[in-house]
N, C-alpha and C positions, 0 to 999 in steps of 0.2 A: 419624504425620508427613504432613503434606499433601504431592498430587505436584500436578505441572503439565506439562501438553505446548505447547511455541510455534510458533509460524506465522509465517510473513516477508510477506507480500504487494510485490512491487517495482508500481508502478500510476506510466506515463506521467502527467505533468502539463504539460508543454511538450514539444513536437515540432518537428521541423524541417522541411521544407521534402522534406529526400531520405531520412526513414525512413520505413519504412512502416508504425510502430505510431504509433496517433493519438490523442493524448494525451485524458484521460480529463475531461470536465466537474465540476465540482465538487458536481452533481447523481448524477452516475455514483457519484461515490466515497462520499458517503451511502449510496444502495443497497444497495452491495456490500461496507462494512462494518455499514450496518445488518443486511444477509444474515445475517455471519460471527454476530454481536454475537446474533441470536434464537438460533442455535448455542450457545454460553457459551461464545464467547472474546470477549476484556475488550483494546482494544485499550493498548499498554500504553507507549509511544514511536513515535516516526517521526524519519526522519534525511531530508534532501534528495542525492539526488547527480545532479552533473553532467556531463554529457561535456567533453570537450576543447575545442572548441568555444563552452560554454555556451550553446548551441540544441537540446540535450535535456537534459531535465531528467527523474527518478525518483523517485518518492518511496517511500522503505522501509517498511511499516507495521510495528509488529513486536507478535504479538498472544498470549497468554496463557489457556489453562483448567484449571482441574483436572480428574486424573482422577480 
C-alpha cells in the first residue's frame, strides 16, 4: 500500500499596510514551490484565506509526497 506525507504552506499574497508580514510576489511563490517540488513534494490543492477586513489575504498550499 502506498503511503503519503502532507505539508501545508501558508503564503501571504496580499498585505495590509498595518501588517509586518509582506506579501510574496508570484516569482517568489514559484521559486518556493519549485524548491519543494525538487524535494518530491506535489501541489495538490490551494485555498484562499481572507481576514475580516479583506485587506490581508493568505493562500494555503497543500502538498503531498510518497514516503
